[in-house]
ZANU-332977 format. One line per 10 residues: number of its first residue (from 0); their letters; for each residue x, y, z of N, C-alpha, C, O. Coordinates in nm, 2 decimals, padded with zeros to 4 digits. Each point is the difference from the previous one (the first is absolute). Example, Ala and Ser with C-alpha at 12.3 -4.5 7.8 and 13.67 -1.06 7.14 Angstrom:
BEGIN
0> as> 01.32/-00.57/00.78/-00.09/00.12/00.00/00.09/00.12/00.00/00.10/00.00/00.07; -00.14/00.11/-00.14/00.09/00.11/00.00/-00.08/00.11/00.08/00.05/00.11/00.01
This chain:
BEGIN
0> mkkliattal> 03.87/-00.52/-02.17/00.00/00.14/00.00/-00.10/00.02/-00.03/-00.02/00.13/00.00; -00.10/-00.21/-00.05/-00.12/00.01/-00.06/-00.09/00.06/00.14/-00.09/00.09/00.00; 00.12/-00.16/00.11/-00.07/-00.01/00.10/00.09/00.19/00.03/-00.06/00.11/00.00; 00.15/-00.12/00.02/00.07/00.12/00.03/-00.06/00.14/-00.04/00.01/00.11/00.06; -00.07/-00.15/-00.18/-00.04/00.12/-00.11/-00.15/00.02/00.06/-00.04/00.10/00.04; -00.03/-00.24/-00.03/-00.14/00.03/00.07/00.00/00.11/00.15/-00.07/00.09/00.04; 00.15/-00.16/00.00/-00.01/00.03/00.16/00.05/00.17/-00.03/-00.07/00.09/00.05; 00.13/-00.07/-00.10/00.06/00.14/-00.07/-00.10/00.11/-00.05/00.02/00.12/00.03; -00.15/-00.17/-00.11/-00.11/00.02/-00.06/-00.05/00.03/00.13/00.02/00.11/00.04; -00.09/-00.19/00.02/-00.08/-00.01/00.11/00.04/00.12/00.09/-00.08/00.08/00.03
10> alalatpvfa> 00.20/-00.08/00.00/00.05/00.10/00.10/00.00/00.16/-00.04/00.00/00.08/00.09; -00.01/-00.05/-00.22/-00.01/00.13/-00.11/-00.14/00.03/00.03/-00.04/00.11/00.03; -00.07/-00.27/-00.06/-00.11/00.09/00.04/-00.08/00.02/00.10/-00.11/00.04/-00.02; 00.16/-00.06/00.16/00.01/-00.03/00.15/00.09/00.16/00.07/-00.04/00.06/00.10; 00.16/-00.02/-00.19/00.08/00.10/00.01/00.03/00.07/-00.09/00.12/00.00/00.01; -00.15/00.06/-00.09/00.03/00.09/-00.07/00.09/00.10/00.01/00.08/00.04/-00.09; -00.11/00.02/00.21/00.07/00.10/00.06/00.12/-00.06/00.00/00.08/00.05/-00.06; -00.04/-00.18/00.13/00.12/-00.01/00.06/00.07/-00.04/-00.13/00.12/00.01/00.01; -00.18/-00.04/-00.12/00.05/-00.01/-00.13/00.03/00.12/-00.08/00.10/00.00/-00.07; -00.17/00.10/00.06/00.04/00.14/-00.03/00.13/00.07/00.05/00.06/00.09/-00.06
20> qsklsdaert> -00.04/-00.15/00.17/00.14/00.10/00.11/00.07/-00.13/00.00/00.02/-00.06/00.11; 00.02/00.03/-00.19/00.12/-00.12/00.01/00.11/00.08/-00.12/-00.02/00.10/-00.06; 00.15/-00.18/00.05/00.06/00.03/-00.03/00.06/00.02/-00.18/00.08/00.06/-00.07; -00.24/-00.20/00.04/00.00/00.02/-00.13/00.01/00.13/-00.09/-00.06/00.10/00.05; 00.12/-00.08/-00.19/-00.01/00.10/-00.07/-00.13/00.03/-00.10/-00.07/-00.10/-00.03; 00.03/00.20/-00.01/-00.14/-00.01/-00.08/-00.01/-00.13/-00.08/-00.10/-00.08/00.01; 00.24/00.04/-00.10/-00.02/-00.06/-00.12/00.03/-00.17/00.06/-00.01/-00.11/-00.06; 00.04/00.13/00.18/00.01/-00.13/00.06/-00.08/-00.03/00.06/00.02/-00.12/00.03; -00.17/00.18/00.06/-00.10/00.00/00.01/-00.10/-00.02/-00.08/-00.10/-00.05/00.05; 00.08/00.11/-00.21/-00.10/00.02/-00.09/00.03/-00.18/-00.04/-00.09/-00.08/00.01
30> dfraevrayl> 00.28/00.02/-00.06/00.02/-00.12/00.00/-00.06/-00.12/00.06/-00.05/-00.09/-00.06; 00.07/00.10/00.18/-00.06/-00.07/00.11/-00.13/-00.07/00.01/-00.05/-00.11/00.00; -00.01/00.28/-00.02/-00.17/-00.02/00.03/-00.01/-00.08/-00.15/-00.08/-00.09/-00.01; 00.12/00.11/-00.06/-00.03/-00.07/-00.14/00.00/-00.15/00.03/-00.08/-00.08/-00.02; 00.19/00.07/00.06/00.03/-00.15/00.01/-00.08/-00.06/00.07/-00.01/-00.12/-00.03; -00.07/00.16/00.12/-00.09/-00.01/00.15/-00.12/00.01/-00.08/-00.06/-00.11/00.01; 00.01/00.17/-00.07/-00.14/-00.05/-00.07/00.04/-00.06/-00.13/-00.09/00.03/-00.08; 00.18/-00.09/00.03/-00.02/-00.07/-00.10/00.00/-00.14/00.03/-00.04/-00.08/-00.08; 00.10/00.06/00.21/00.01/-00.10/00.09/-00.14/-00.10/00.04/-00.03/-00.11/-00.03; -00.05/00.21/00.12/-00.12/00.00/00.02/-00.12/00.03/-00.10/-00.12/-00.03/00.03
40> menpevlmea> 00.16/00.07/-00.14/-00.08/-00.02/-00.13/00.00/-00.14/-00.04/-00.10/-00.07/-00.03; 00.24/00.03/00.02/00.00/-00.15/-00.03/-00.07/-00.10/00.11/-00.06/-00.10/-00.03; 00.10/00.15/00.18/-00.04/-00.14/00.07/-00.10/00.11/00.12/00.03/00.03/00.12; -00.18/00.01/-00.21/-00.05/00.05/00.09/-00.05/-00.07/00.20/-00.02/00.07/00.09; 00.02/-00.18/-00.09/-00.03/-00.11/00.07/00.06/00.05/00.10/-00.07/00.03/00.10; 00.21/-00.02/-00.09/00.06/00.10/00.14/-00.09/00.09/00.02/00.00/00.02/00.12; -00.08/00.05/-00.17/-00.05/00.11/00.13/-00.10/-00.07/00.05/-00.02/00.01/00.12; -00.06/-00.08/-00.20/-00.12/-00.07/00.02/00.08/-00.09/00.16/-00.07/00.01/00.11; 00.19/-00.09/-00.11/00.05/-00.07/00.10/00.05/00.11/00.11/00.05/-00.03/00.11; -00.07/00.15/-00.15/00.09/00.11/00.11/-00.15/00.05/00.06/-00.01/00.05/00.12
50> iavleerrnd> -00.08/-00.07/-00.18/-00.14/00.08/00.02/-00.08/-00.08/00.11/-00.04/00.05/00.10; 00.04/-00.20/-00.15/-00.01/-00.12/00.10/00.06/00.01/00.12/-00.07/00.04/00.09; 00.19/-00.06/-00.07/00.08/00.04/00.09/-00.07/00.10/00.06/-00.06/-00.04/00.10; 00.05/00.19/-00.14/-00.01/00.10/00.05/-00.17/00.00/00.14/-00.01/00.03/00.12; -00.08/-00.08/-00.21/-00.10/-00.05/00.02/-00.04/-00.10/00.10/-00.11/-00.01/00.06; 00.18/-00.05/-00.04/-00.01/-00.11/00.09/00.08/00.04/00.15/-00.03/-00.04/00.11; 00.16/00.16/-00.14/00.03/00.05/00.11/-00.09/00.07/00.06/-00.03/-00.01/00.12; -00.03/00.10/-00.22/-00.12/00.11/00.06/-00.15/-00.16/00.06/-00.03/00.00/00.12; 00.01/-00.04/-00.17/-00.09/-00.13/00.07/00.04/-00.02/00.15/-00.08/00.02/00.10; 00.22/-00.06/-00.08/00.06/-00.04/00.09/-00.02/00.14/00.13/-00.04/-00.01/00.12
60> eeanndlall> 00.08/00.14/-00.18/-00.02/00.12/00.11/-00.11/00.06/00.03/-00.01/00.10/00.08; -00.11/-00.16/-00.16/-00.12/00.01/00.02/-00.08/-00.06/00.05/-00.10/00.05/00.06; 00.14/-00.20/-00.06/-00.08/-00.10/00.13/00.12/00.05/00.10/-00.04/00.10/00.06; 00.14/-00.12/-00.01/00.06/00.05/00.12/-00.07/00.09/00.04/-00.02/00.00/00.12; -00.03/00.10/-00.22/-00.02/00.16/00.10/-00.17/-00.05/00.03/-00.08/00.05/00.08; 00.07/-00.12/-00.14/-00.18/-00.04/00.03/00.04/-00.13/00.16/-00.07/00.00/00.10; 00.16/-00.05/-00.13/-00.02/-00.10/00.16/00.05/00.12/00.09/-00.06/00.00/00.11; 00.12/00.08/-00.13/00.01/00.10/00.13/-00.12/00.06/00.05/-00.01/00.01/00.12; -00.11/00.06/-00.21/-00.07/00.05/-00.02/-00.09/-00.08/00.11/-00.02/00.03/00.12; -00.05/-00.16/-00.19/-00.08/-00.08/00.09/00.06/-00.06/00.13/-00.07/-00.09/00.05
70> aansdeilnd> 00.18/00.12/00.02/00.06/-00.06/00.08/-00.04/00.16/00.13/-00.07/00.01/00.10; 00.14/00.08/-00.19/-00.04/00.10/00.13/-00.17/00.06/-00.05/-00.03/00.11/00.02; -00.03/-00.17/-00.06/-00.17/00.05/-00.02/-00.08/-00.16/00.06/-00.13/-00.02/00.00; 00.20/-00.04/00.01/-00.05/-00.23/00.03/-00.14/00.04/00.14/-00.10/-00.08/-00.01; 00.09/00.16/00.09/-00.06/00.01/00.11/-00.14/00.06/-00.06/-00.10/-00.07/00.00; 00.10/00.23/-00.05/-00.08/00.00/-00.09/-00.05/-00.06/-00.14/-00.12/00.04/-00.02; 00.15/-00.09/-00.04/-00.04/-00.13/-00.10/-00.04/-00.11/00.05/-00.10/-00.06/-00.04; 00.18/00.03/00.14/-00.10/-00.16/00.00/-00.06/-00.03/00.15/-00.01/-00.11/00.05; -00.03/00.27/00.02/-00.04/-00.04/00.16/-00.10/00.10/00.02/-00.05/00.00/00.11; 00.00/00.09/-00.21/-00.07/00.12/00.01/-00.14/-00.04/00.06/-00.07/-00.04/-00.09
80> paswvggnpd> 00.00/00.04/00.23/-00.10/00.01/00.06/-00.09/00.03/-00.12/-00.10/-00.07/-00.02; 00.12/00.17/-00.06/-00.12/00.06/-00.07/-00.01/-00.07/-00.12/-00.09/00.03/-00.07; 00.16/-00.11/00.03/-00.01/-00.07/-00.13/-00.12/-00.15/00.04/-00.04/-00.05/00.10; 00.00/00.04/-00.25/-00.09/-00.12/00.00/00.09/-00.13/-00.03/00.06/-00.01/-00.11; -00.05/-00.11/00.23/00.08/-00.13/-00.04/-00.09/-00.08/-00.05/-00.11/00.00/00.05; 00.13/-00.09/-00.15/-00.05/-00.10/-00.07/00.08/-00.14/-00.02/00.12/-00.01/00.04; -00.21/-00.11/-00.11/00.12/-00.04/-00.01/00.02/-00.06/00.14/-00.03/00.03/00.11; 00.12/-00.15/-00.17/00.04/-00.04/00.13/00.11/00.06/00.10/00.12/00.02/-00.03; -00.20/00.03/00.19/00.07/00.07/00.03/00.16/00.02/00.08/00.07/00.09/00.03; -00.08/-00.26/-00.03/00.12/-00.10/00.08/00.12/-00.01/-00.13/00.12/-00.02/00.03
90> gditlvefmd> -00.16/00.03/-00.14/00.09/00.03/-00.15/00.12/-00.01/-00.01/00.06/00.10/00.04; 00.00/-00.21/-00.08/00.19/00.04/00.00/00.02/00.08/-00.09/00.12/00.04/-00.02; -00.22/00.01/-00.03/00.10/00.15/-00.08/-00.18/00.09/-00.03/-00.12/-00.04/-00.01; 00.20/00.18/-00.01/-00.11/00.09/00.05/00.03/00.11/-00.13/00.10/00.06/-00.03; -00.25/-00.08/-00.04/-00.03/00.06/-00.15/-00.07/00.17/00.06/-00.11/-00.01/00.05; 00.17/00.15/-00.06/-00.09/00.07/00.04/00.01/00.09/-00.18/00.09/-00.01/-00.08; -00.20/00.08/00.05/-00.03/00.01/-00.12/-00.05/00.15/00.03/-00.09/00.01/00.09; 00.14/00.11/-00.15/-00.07/00.11/00.00/-00.08/00.02/-00.10/00.05/-00.05/-00.10; -00.18/00.12/00.06/-00.08/-00.02/-00.09/-00.08/00.13/00.00/-00.02/00.09/00.09; -00.02/-00.10/-00.22/-00.10/00.12/-00.01/-00.14/-00.06/-00.08/00.02/-00.06/-00.10
100> yrcgyckkaf> -00.13/00.07/00.15/-00.14/-00.05/-00.03/-00.01/00.02/-00.15/-00.06/-00.08/-00.07; 00.12/00.20/00.03/-00.02/00.02/-00.17/00.08/-00.05/-00.09/-00.01/00.00/-00.12; 00.10/-00.03/00.19/00.16/-00.06/-00.09/-00.06/-00.13/-00.09/-00.06/-00.09/00.05; 00.10/00.11/-00.20/-00.07/-00.10/-00.07/00.10/-00.15/00.04/-00.05/-00.11/-00.02; 00.17/00.13/00.08/00.17/-00.08/00.02/-00.07/-00.05/00.10/00.01/-00.13/00.01; -00.11/00.19/00.09/-00.03/-00.03/00.13/-00.12/-00.11/00.00/00.00/-00.07/00.10; -00.08/00.06/-00.18/-00.10/-00.04/-00.06/00.01/-00.12/-00.07/-00.09/-00.08/-00.01; 00.22/00.07/-00.05/00.06/-00.15/-00.07/00.06/-00.04/00.08/00.00/-00.12/-00.02; 00.05/00.15/00.13/00.08/-00.05/00.08/-00.03/-00.09/00.14/00.06/-00.07/00.07; -00.22/00.14/-00.08/-00.06/-00.04/00.11/-00.08/-00.18/-00.01/-00.06/-00.03/00.10
110> ekvseliksd> 00.07/-00.06/-00.20/-00.05/-00.08/-00.04/00.13/-00.09/00.05/00.00/-00.09/00.09; 00.10/00.15/-00.17/00.15/-00.07/00.03/00.03/-00.03/00.14/00.02/-00.10/00.05; -00.03/00.24/-00.01/00.05/-00.02/00.17/-00.07/-00.06/00.10/00.05/-00.02/00.11; -00.20/-00.04/-00.15/-00.10/-00.01/00.10/00.04/-00.15/-00.08/00.02/-00.07/00.10; 00.00/00.00/-00.20/00.02/-00.13/00.00/00.18/-00.05/00.04/00.04/-00.11/00.02; 00.01/00.21/-00.02/00.10/-00.06/00.06/00.04/-00.01/00.15/00.09/-00.07/00.05; -00.17/00.12/00.01/-00.06/00.03/00.13/-00.06/-00.14/00.05/00.03/-00.07/00.10; -00.14/00.05/-00.19/-00.11/-00.09/00.00/00.14/-00.15/-00.02/00.02/-00.08/00.09; 00.01/00.07/-00.14/00.05/-00.15/-00.06/00.21/-00.01/00.03/00.08/-00.08/-00.04; -00.07/00.16/00.11/00.12/-00.01/00.10/-00.05/-00.02/00.12/00.03/-00.12/00.04
120> gnirfvvkef> -00.10/00.19/00.04/-00.04/-00.01/00.09/00.05/00.02/00.14/-00.07/-00.02/00.10; 00.23/00.08/-00.09/00.12/00.01/00.05/00.05/00.18/00.02/00.11/00.03/00.04; -00.22/00.06/-00.07/00.02/00.15/-00.07/-00.10/00.09/00.10/-00.12/-00.01/00.00; 00.20/00.10/00.08/-00.06/00.09/00.11/-00.03/00.12/-00.14/00.09/00.01/-00.09; -00.21/00.06/00.07/-00.01/00.08/-00.10/-00.04/00.12/00.06/-00.07/00.00/00.11; 00.10/00.09/-00.16/00.02/00.17/00.08/-00.07/00.10/-00.09/00.02/-00.01/-00.12; -00.07/00.06/00.15/-00.13/00.12/-00.13/00.11/00.12/00.09/00.04/00.02/00.11; -00.01/00.05/-00.24/00.04/00.16/00.04/-00.08/00.04/-00.07/00.01/-00.06/-00.11; -00.13/00.16/00.11/-00.08/00.08/-00.04/00.09/00.15/-00.04/00.05/00.08/00.08; -00.04/-00.08/-00.23/00.10/00.13/-00.07/-00.04/00.04/-00.11/00.04/-00.04/-00.11
130> pilgpqsema> -00.16/00.12/00.14/-00.05/00.11/-00.09/00.08/00.08/-00.08/00.04/00.11/00.04; -00.01/-00.15/-00.17/00.04/00.09/-00.04/-00.02/00.06/-00.17/00.09/00.04/-00.07; -00.24/-00.07/00.03/-00.04/00.01/-00.10/-00.11/00.12/-00.02/-00.06/00.00/-00.11; 00.04/00.06/00.20/-00.11/00.10/00.01/-00.08/-00.02/00.12/00.00/-00.09/00.08; -00.07/00.21/-00.11/-00.15/00.01/00.14/-00.08/-00.15/-00.04/-00.04/-00.03/00.11; 00.02/-00.04/-00.16/-00.12/-00.11/-00.02/00.11/-00.11/00.09/-00.06/-00.09/00.06; 00.22/00.07/-00.05/00.07/-00.10/00.04/-00.02/00.03/00.11/-00.04/-00.09/00.07; 00.06/00.21/-00.01/00.00/00.05/00.14/-00.10/-00.05/00.10/00.00/-00.05/00.11; -00.12/00.09/-00.24/-00.15/-00.05/00.08/-00.02/-00.17/00.05/-00.06/-00.05/00.10; 00.12/-00.02/-00.20/00.00/-00.11/-00.01/00.09/-00.06/00.13/-00.04/-00.07/00.10
140> srfavavlqv> 00.16/00.12/-00.12/00.10/-00.03/00.19/-00.07/00.00/00.10/-00.02/-00.09/00.08; -00.06/00.26/-00.07/-00.04/00.04/00.10/-00.11/-00.10/00.05/-00.03/-00.03/00.11; -00.04/00.00/-00.25/-00.13/-00.11/00.06/00.07/-00.11/00.07/-00.03/-00.03/00.11; 00.10/-00.03/-00.18/00.07/-00.17/00.06/00.08/00.06/00.10/00.03/-00.10/00.06; 00.03/00.22/00.01/00.07/00.00/00.12/-00.14/00.03/00.08/00.00/-00.05/00.12; -00.10/00.11/-00.16/-00.09/00.00/00.08/-00.08/-00.11/00.06/-00.05/00.00/00.12; 00.02/-00.10/-00.22/-00.02/-00.12/00.05/00.05/-00.12/00.09/-00.05/-00.09/00.07; 00.19/00.15/-00.12/00.05/-00.07/00.11/00.05/-00.01/00.14/00.04/-00.09/00.07; -00.07/00.28/-00.05/-00.01/00.04/00.16/-00.13/00.02/00.04/-00.01/00.05/00.11; -00.11/-00.08/-00.17/-00.12/00.05/00.06/-00.03/-00.17/-00.05/-00.11/-00.01/00.05
150> egaeayekah> 00.13/-00.09/-00.10/-00.09/-00.12/00.01/00.07/-00.13/-00.01/-00.04/-00.11/-00.01; 00.20/00.16/00.01/00.07/-00.13/00.03/00.08/-00.06/-00.12/-00.01/00.04/-00.12; 00.09/-00.12/00.14/00.10/-00.09/-00.09/-00.05/-00.08/-00.13/00.06/00.00/-00.11; -00.19/-00.06/00.15/-00.08/-00.09/-00.02/-00.06/00.10/-00.17/-00.01/-00.04/-00.11; -00.02/00.17/00.18/-00.10/00.00/-00.08/00.08/00.16/-00.09/-00.07/00.09/-00.06; 00.18/-00.08/00.06/00.10/00.09/-00.08/00.02/-00.16/-00.09/-00.03/00.03/-00.11; 00.05/-00.13/00.12/00.07/-00.09/-00.10/-00.09/-00.01/-00.09/00.03/-00.02/-00.12; -00.16/00.04/00.15/-00.12/-00.03/-00.10/00.00/00.14/-00.08/-00.02/-00.01/-00.12; 00.02/00.09/00.16/-00.02/00.15/-00.09/00.11/-00.02/-00.05/00.00/-00.02/-00.12; 00.15/00.03/00.19/00.10/00.01/-00.11/00.04/-00.06/-00.08/00.10/00.02/-00.06
160> dalmvmkgdv> -00.20/-00.15/00.04/00.01/-00.08/-00.14/-00.13/00.07/-00.10/-00.02/00.01/-00.12; -00.05/00.01/00.22/-00.10/00.09/-00.12/-00.03/00.09/-00.08/-00.08/00.01/-00.09; 00.22/00.10/00.15/00.02/00.12/00.01/00.12/-00.04/-00.21/00.01/00.05/-00.11; 00.06/-00.16/00.18/00.15/-00.04/-00.07/-00.12/-00.09/-00.19/00.05/-00.02/-00.11; -00.18/00.01/00.16/-00.04/-00.03/-00.17/-00.10/00.08/-00.02/-00.06/-00.02/-00.11; 00.01/00.15/00.19/-00.13/00.09/-00.03/00.08/00.03/-00.15/00.11/-00.01/-00.04; -00.27/00.08/-00.03/00.08/00.08/-00.09/-00.10/00.11/-00.03/-00.12/-00.03/00.01; 00.13/00.12/-00.04/-00.04/00.12/-00.03/00.01/00.12/00.12/00.09/00.00/00.09; -00.16/00.08/-00.09/00.06/00.10/00.09/00.00/00.03/00.14/-00.11/-00.02/00.04; 00.20/00.05/00.07/00.02/-00.02/00.16/-00.08/00.13/00.04/00.05/00.11/-00.01
170> tneslatlga> -00.19/-00.14/00.07/-00.07/00.10/00.02/-00.03/-00.04/00.19/00.02/-00.10/00.07; -00.07/00.24/-00.04/-00.08/-00.08/00.13/-00.14/-00.11/-00.02/-00.03/-00.09/00.08; -00.05/00.13/-00.23/-00.10/-00.09/00.02/00.08/-00.19/-00.03/-00.02/-00.10/00.07; 00.11/00.10/-00.18/00.08/-00.11/-00.05/00.04/-00.06/00.11/-00.04/-00.12/00.03; 00.13/00.21/00.05/00.05/-00.06/00.14/-00.13/-00.04/00.11/-00.01/-00.09/00.08; -00.07/00.15/-00.11/-00.16/-00.07/00.13/-00.04/-00.13/-00.04/00.00/-00.10/00.07; -00.04/00.13/-00.21/-00.03/-00.15/-00.08/00.09/-00.09/00.02/-00.05/-00.11/00.05; 00.21/00.10/-00.07/00.06/-00.06/00.01/00.02/-00.10/00.18/00.01/-00.12/00.01; -00.02/00.21/00.08/-00.03/-00.03/00.13/-00.10/-00.07/00.05/00.02/-00.05/00.11; -00.12/00.04/-00.16/-00.15/-00.03/-00.07/00.05/-00.17/00.00/-00.02/-00.09/00.08
180> evglkdvaav> 00.08/00.08/-00.17/00.04/-00.11/-00.10/00.03/-00.08/00.07/-00.05/-00.10/00.01; 00.16/00.15/00.07/00.12/-00.10/00.08/-00.04/00.01/00.15/00.08/-00.01/00.08; -00.16/00.03/-00.06/-00.16/00.02/00.11/00.11/00.02/00.13/00.02/-00.09/00.08; 00.04/00.22/-00.07/00.01/00.11/00.07/-00.12/00.01/00.11/-00.12/-00.02/-00.05; 00.14/00.05/00.19/-00.06/-00.03/00.07/-00.08/00.17/00.03/-00.12/00.02/00.03; 00.18/00.05/-00.05/-00.04/00.14/00.01/00.10/00.08/-00.10/00.11/00.05/00.04; -00.17/-00.05/-00.18/00.05/00.07/-00.13/00.06/00.18/00.07/00.11/00.06/00.04; -00.23/-00.05/-00.06/-00.01/00.18/00.10/00.11/00.06/00.10/00.04/00.11/-00.02; 00.00/-00.22/00.12/00.07/00.05/00.08/00.12/-00.05/-00.05/00.09/00.03/00.08; -00.04/-00.10/-00.20/00.13/-00.04/-00.08/-00.02/00.16/-00.07/00.10/00.07/00.01
190> vahmdapevt> -00.16/-00.03/-00.04/-00.01/00.14/-00.12/00.07/00.07/00.06/00.11/00.05/-00.03; -00.19/-00.02/00.15/00.02/00.14/00.09/00.11/-00.03/00.05/00.06/00.10/00.01; 00.00/-00.19/00.03/00.12/-00.01/00.02/00.14/00.04/-00.08/00.09/00.06/00.06; -00.07/-00.12/-00.20/00.08/00.03/-00.08/00.11/00.12/00.02/00.12/-00.02/00.01; -00.18/00.15/00.00/00.09/00.10/00.06/00.02/00.04/00.09/00.04/00.11/00.02; -00.05/-00.20/00.08/00.06/-00.03/00.14/00.14/00.06/00.04/00.04/00.05/-00.10; 00.03/-00.03/00.18/00.15/00.04/00.04/00.03/-00.12/-00.03/00.06/00.00/-00.10; -00.08/-00.10/00.14/00.03/-00.13/00.01/00.04/-00.05/-00.19/00.10/-00.03/-00.06; -00.24/00.04/00.05/00.05/-00.06/-00.15/00.11/00.08/-00.10/00.08/-00.05/-00.08; -00.10/00.15/00.10/00.10/00.10/-00.07/00.14/-00.07/00.02/00.07/-00.05/-00.08
200> svieanrala> -00.04/00.09/00.26/00.17/-00.05/00.05/00.01/-00.10/-00.06/00.11/00.01/-00.05; -00.17/-00.18/00.02/00.06/-00.16/-00.08/00.02/00.13/-00.14/00.12/00.03/-00.02; -00.19/00.03/-00.05/00.04/-00.02/-00.12/00.12/00.12/-00.01/00.10/00.00/-00.08; -00.12/00.09/00.16/00.19/00.10/-00.02/00.07/-00.11/00.08/00.11/00.05/-00.01; -00.10/-00.13/00.07/00.09/-00.06/00.05/00.08/-00.12/-00.12/00.12/-00.04/-00.01; -00.24/00.02/-00.06/00.04/-00.12/-00.07/00.08/00.09/-00.17/00.08/-00.03/-00.09; -00.12/00.11/00.10/00.06/00.14/-00.11/00.13/00.00/00.04/00.10/-00.04/-00.07; -00.08/00.11/00.23/00.12/00.00/00.03/00.10/-00.10/-00.05/00.09/00.02/-00.07; -00.14/-00.14/00.12/00.08/-00.11/00.01/00.01/-00.07/-00.11/00.07/-00.11/00.01; -00.13/00.16/-00.15/00.05/-00.02/-00.13/00.07/00.05/00.01/00.11/-00.05/00.01
210> qrldingtpt> -00.10/00.21/-00.01/00.14/00.12/-00.01/00.13/-00.08/00.02/00.08/-00.03/-00.09; -00.08/00.01/00.22/00.12/-00.06/00.09/00.00/-00.12/-00.12/00.10/00.01/-00.07; -00.15/-00.07/00.04/00.03/-00.15/-00.13/00.01/00.03/-00.12/00.02/-00.09/-00.08; -00.02/00.23/00.04/00.02/00.05/-00.11/-00.11/-00.07/-00.09/00.03/-00.03/-00.11; -00.15/00.02/00.15/-00.10/-00.10/-00.08/-00.11/00.11/-00.06/-00.06/00.07/00.08; 00.04/-00.08/-00.23/-00.08/00.16/-00.03/-00.07/-00.05/-00.11/-00.06/00.07/-00.07; 00.07/-00.24/00.06/-00.09/-00.03/-00.08/-00.14/-00.16/00.07/00.04/-00.07/00.09; -00.13/00.07/-00.13/-00.11/-00.12/00.06/00.05/-00.12/-00.12/00.08/00.04/-00.08; -00.11/-00.13/00.06/00.01/-00.10/00.15/00.18/00.03/-00.01/00.08/00.03/-00.09; -00.06/-00.06/00.29/00.11/-00.05/-00.03/00.02/-00.11/00.15/-00.09/00.02/00.08
220> fvidqtlvrg> 00.18/-00.10/-00.04/00.02/-00.07/00.02/00.11/-00.06/00.12/00.09/-00.07/-00.04; -00.11/00.11/00.19/00.11/-00.10/00.08/00.00/-00.13/-00.03/-00.12/-00.02/00.00; 00.17/-00.08/-00.03/-00.01/-00.12/00.07/00.11/-00.03/00.02/00.10/-00.01/-00.07; -00.11/-00.02/00.27/00.08/-00.01/00.04/00.14/00.08/-00.01/00.00/00.12/00.05; 00.09/-00.15/-00.09/00.16/00.11/-00.01/-00.01/00.03/-00.14/00.11/00.03/-00.03; -00.17/-00.03/-00.07/-00.09/00.06/-00.13/-00.04/00.09/-00.01/-00.12/-00.01/00.04; 00.13/00.11/-00.08/-00.05/00.13/-00.06/-00.05/-00.03/-00.20/00.07/-00.01/-00.10; -00.19/-00.01/00.12/-00.04/-00.02/-00.17/-00.09/00.13/-00.06/-00.12/00.01/00.03; 00.19/00.10/-00.13/-00.11/00.10/-00.05/-00.06/-00.05/-00.13/00.04/-00.02/-00.11; -00.15/00.02/00.15/-00.05/-00.03/-00.13/-00.14/-00.18/00.00/-00.03/-00.08/00.09
230> yvpldgmrqi> 00.00/00.09/-00.17/-00.08/-00.14/-00.07/00.11/-00.12/00.05/00.12/00.01/00.01; -00.19/-00.10/00.02/00.09/-00.12/-00.02/-00.07/-00.11/-00.02/-00.08/-00.02/00.09; 00.08/-00.06/-00.18/-00.11/-00.09/-00.05/00.01/-00.11/00.08/00.12/-00.01/00.02; -00.19/-00.08/00.04/00.00/-00.10/00.11/00.08/-00.11/-00.02/-00.04/-00.09/00.07; 00.17/00.05/-00.14/00.07/-00.07/00.04/00.16/00.06/-00.03/00.12/-00.05/00.01; -00.19/00.18/-00.05/00.16/00.06/00.09/-00.01/00.06/00.13/00.10/00.05/00.05; -00.22/-00.06/-00.01/00.00/00.04/00.16/-00.01/-00.16/00.05/00.04/00.00/00.12; -00.07/-00.11/-00.15/00.02/-00.11/00.06/00.17/00.00/00.00/00.06/-00.04/00.10; 00.00/00.09/-00.19/00.16/-00.06/-00.04/00.12/00.12/00.11/00.11/-00.01/00.04; -00.23/00.13/-00.02/00.06/00.08/00.12/-00.04/-00.08/00.14/00.10/00.00/00.07
240> vegqrkg> -00.22/-00.07/00.01/00.01/00.00/00.06/00.07/-00.15/00.01/00.00/-00.03/00.12; 00.03/-00.05/-00.17/00.11/-00.14/-00.04/00.09/00.01/00.10/00.03/-00.07/00.09; 00.02/00.24/-00.18/00.13/00.06/-00.03/00.03/00.06/00.15/00.11/00.00/00.06; -00.22/00.06/00.00/00.03/00.03/00.18/00.01/-00.13/00.08/00.10/00.00/00.08; -00.16/-00.09/-00.09/00.01/-00.10/00.09/00.10/-00.07/00.00/00.03/-00.06/00.10; 00.04/00.03/-00.22/00.10/-00.05/00.00/00.12/00.12/00.04/00.11/-00.04/00.03; -00.12/00.14/-00.04/00.14/00.13/00.08/00.07/00.00/-00.09/00.10/00.06/-00.01
């Protein structure tokens, strides 16, 4: 009987219009509501249990939706030739990061991601430049993409790592200094290339991809078949990687 009342209470909460249209008289409806309310006040854990079930169902729906999004966009996520690839290019797990150089949580995740890739040894790492935090973010990403296009993958990795730990404002002067510090061959050529259409197309493509994946914040990770929105501690990343390996 208690389970019946609890179930009915939840039905009321989720389908009040149906209840209002039932054949109960006003007095019967008032009495029933009072009985339901009294039960829930005495047994509030019923609502908590129902909320937990609802949350689990929503999580399952979101996970299934993410899987569909990843499948529909897998080639652009994993094999885009315009994106830098590091770690182990032949790794059994691919980790993709949508990041912004001005994002505090991206900077916090940088050390963790680096340690994960280094300690694991079998992770392919793809960076998606995704500047969303204003003009300085875009300037930093344009510089990084320009480095990749002008001087190649090795130079990009050095510039990317330096930008992740960079403090202070991003300006043409600070980028030129950073470029010299990481040993770029022709800093002036890189800076001149920052506004090139080829750079713009990379950033616009990443933004369009993020929109299709319902990504609106950084960092966001794609770890094989799992979409992770937000910062994840190192142990959490390792658990996800192992879970993907186990299938």
